[in-house]
C-alpha positions as CSV (number, residue, x, y, z in Angstrom):
1,M,25.4,154.3,65.4
2,T,23.8,153.5,68.7
3,S,24.4,155.7,71.9
4,D,26.7,153.0,73.2
5,S,28.8,152.4,70.0
6,P,32.1,154.0,69.4
7,G,32.5,157.5,68.1
8,P,35.3,158.8,65.8
9,H,38.6,157.0,66.0
10,G,37.1,154.3,68.4
11,T,36.4,157.0,71.2
12,P,33.4,156.2,73.3
13,S,30.3,158.2,72.0
14,P,28.6,160.1,74.8
15,R,25.2,158.7,75.7
16,V,22.4,160.6,73.8
17,P,19.4,161.4,75.9
18,P,16.2,160.0,74.6
19,G,14.6,162.4,72.2
20,S,17.7,164.2,71.4
21,P,18.4,164.9,67.8
22,G,20.4,162.2,66.1
23,P,22.3,162.0,62.8
24,E,19.0,162.3,60.8
25,L,19.0,166.0,61.7
26,L,22.8,166.6,61.1
27,G,22.3,169.1,58.3
28,T,19.8,171.1,60.3
29,R,21.9,171.2,63.5
30,L,25.0,172.1,61.5
31,R,23.2,174.9,59.8
32,H,22.0,176.1,63.3
33,L,25.6,176.0,64.5
34,L,26.8,177.9,61.6
35,D,24.0,180.5,62.0
36,R,25.1,181.0,65.6
37,L,28.7,181.4,64.8
38,E,28.0,183.9,62.0
39,A,25.5,185.8,64.1
40,G,28.4,186.4,66.6
41,V,30.7,187.6,63.9
42,E,28.1,189.8,62.4
43,A,27.4,191.5,65.7
44,V,31.1,192.3,65.9
45,Y,31.0,193.9,62.4
46,T,28.1,195.9,63.4
47,D,29.9,197.1,66.5
48,L,32.9,198.1,64.2
49,G,30.5,200.2,62.0
50,M,30.6,197.5,59.2
51,D,26.8,197.1,58.8
52,G,25.9,194.6,56.1
53,F,29.4,193.0,55.9
54,R,29.0,189.2,56.0
55,P,31.4,186.8,57.5
56,R,31.8,185.0,54.1
57,Y,33.2,188.3,52.7
58,A,36.2,188.4,54.9
59,P,38.2,185.6,53.3
60,I,37.5,187.1,49.9
61,V,38.7,190.5,51.1
62,R,41.6,189.3,52.8
63,A,42.8,187.1,49.8
64,L,42.4,190.1,47.4
65,A,44.3,192.5,49.9
66,A,47.2,189.9,50.1
67,A,47.4,189.4,46.3
68,P,49.6,191.4,44.1
69,G,46.8,192.4,41.8
70,P,43.3,191.3,40.8
71,C,42.4,187.6,41.1
72,S,40.1,185.4,39.2
73,I,37.2,183.6,40.9
74,R,38.9,180.5,40.5
75,E,41.9,181.8,42.3
76,L,39.7,183.2,45.0
77,A,37.9,179.8,45.4
78,Q,41.3,178.0,45.9
79,A,42.6,180.7,48.3
80,T,39.4,180.5,50.5
81,G,38.8,176.8,50.3
82,V,35.3,176.9,48.7
83,T,33.9,175.9,45.4
84,H,34.1,177.9,42.3
85,S,30.3,178.2,42.6
86,A,30.3,179.5,46.1
87,A,33.1,182.0,45.4
88,S,31.2,183.2,42.3
89,Q,28.1,183.6,44.4
90,T,29.9,185.5,47.2
91,V,31.6,187.8,44.7
92,A,28.4,188.6,43.0
93,Q,26.9,189.7,46.3
94,M,29.9,191.7,47.1
95,V,29.6,193.5,43.8
96,K,26.0,194.4,44.7
97,D,27.3,195.7,48.1
98,G,30.0,197.8,46.5
99,L,33.0,195.8,47.9
100,V,34.5,194.5,44.6
101,V,34.5,195.1,40.9
102,L,34.6,192.6,38.1
103,A,36.5,193.2,34.9
104,P,37.2,190.8,32.0
105,G,40.6,188.9,32.1
106,E,42.9,188.1,29.2
107,D,40.5,185.3,28.4
108,A,37.1,186.6,28.0
109,R,35.6,183.6,30.0
110,R,37.8,184.6,33.0
111,R,36.5,187.5,35.3
112,M,38.9,189.3,37.4
113,V,38.1,190.8,40.8
114,R,39.5,193.7,42.7
115,L,38.6,195.4,45.9
116,T,36.9,198.9,45.6
117,P,38.2,201.8,47.7
118,R,35.2,201.2,50.2
119,A,36.5,197.6,50.8
120,K,40.1,198.9,51.2
121,E,38.8,201.4,53.9
122,L,37.4,198.4,55.9
123,L,40.8,196.6,55.9
124,P,42.1,198.0,59.2
125,A,39.0,197.1,61.1
126,L,38.7,193.7,59.4
127,N,42.3,192.9,60.4
128,V,41.5,193.6,64.0
129,E,38.4,191.6,63.9
130,W,40.1,188.7,62.1
131,E,42.8,188.3,64.7
132,A,40.2,188.5,67.5
133,T,38.0,186.1,65.7
134,S,40.9,183.8,65.3
135,G,41.7,183.8,68.8
136,A,38.2,183.3,70.0
137,A,37.8,180.3,67.5
138,A,40.8,178.8,69.0
139,E,39.4,179.2,72.5
140,F,36.0,177.8,71.5
141,E,37.7,174.7,69.9
142,A,39.7,174.2,73.2
143,E,36.3,173.8,75.1
144,L,35.4,171.0,72.7
145,P,36.4,167.3,73.1
146,Y,37.6,167.3,69.6
147,P,38.8,170.3,67.4
148,L,35.7,171.3,65.2
149,S,38.2,172.5,62.4
150,R,39.7,168.9,62.3
151,L,36.3,167.2,62.4
152,I,35.0,169.5,59.6
153,G,38.1,168.6,57.5
154,E,37.7,165.0,58.1
155,A,34.0,165.2,57.2
156,L,34.8,166.9,53.9
157,E,37.3,164.2,53.2
158,A,34.8,161.4,53.8
159,L,32.3,163.2,51.5
160,D,34.9,163.5,48.9
161,R,35.5,159.8,49.2
162,R,31.6,159.0,49.1
163,P,29.2,162.0,48.6
164,M,26.0,162.0,50.8
165,G,23.8,161.6,47.8
166,Q,25.5,158.3,47.0
167,R,25.2,157.3,50.7
168,I,21.5,158.1,50.7
169,A,21.0,156.2,47.3
170,D,22.9,153.2,48.6
171,R,20.6,153.0,51.7
172,A,17.5,153.5,49.8
173,A,18.5,150.7,47.6
174,L,18.6,148.2,50.5
175,G,15.0,149.0,51.3
176,P,13.2,150.2,54.5
177,G,15.0,149.3,57.8
178,A,17.7,147.2,56.0
179,G,21.1,147.7,57.9
180,A,19.7,150.5,60.0
181,D,21.2,151.0,63.4
182,S,19.0,150.5,66.2
183,D,19.0,151.9,69.8
184,T,17.0,148.9,71.1
185,E,18.6,145.8,72.8
186,G,17.4,142.5,71.3
């Protein structure tokens, strides 16, 4: 896309200053954005005396607290909107941090997750933080020309339709420079 081409849904794309990062640095810039958002939340956890508590733990803790009993990793993945692998990795770290315990389910392949007493003690502070973070996120989105949560959802849907690996492979098959967008006028 050139700097003069339309953006999402036909809206004009802002002019990108020369030398500014473009789509080739999308992953790097998204990671930087996520790092900055998470650092802000982690600072709040530290202020609340929850040193070492990670932002990715909060949805798991809240899902387990709301459930009538222990949950499988698959159920936690569905409840938090992440992959089974991501939920499994988060739960494994939470076990190491003493926030959850794992027990075998009815089926030996299924592991059930429950909160530890330590995690339950964090719930009042976590609920206050969650409400404040939700309000701050809404305020942050209101400053943007397009809601980030909506854009993320649409980006995930686009990748469901055609994964990035396939997009890269298709471009590579075209050969160098074929079909590439250009910022030069001809």
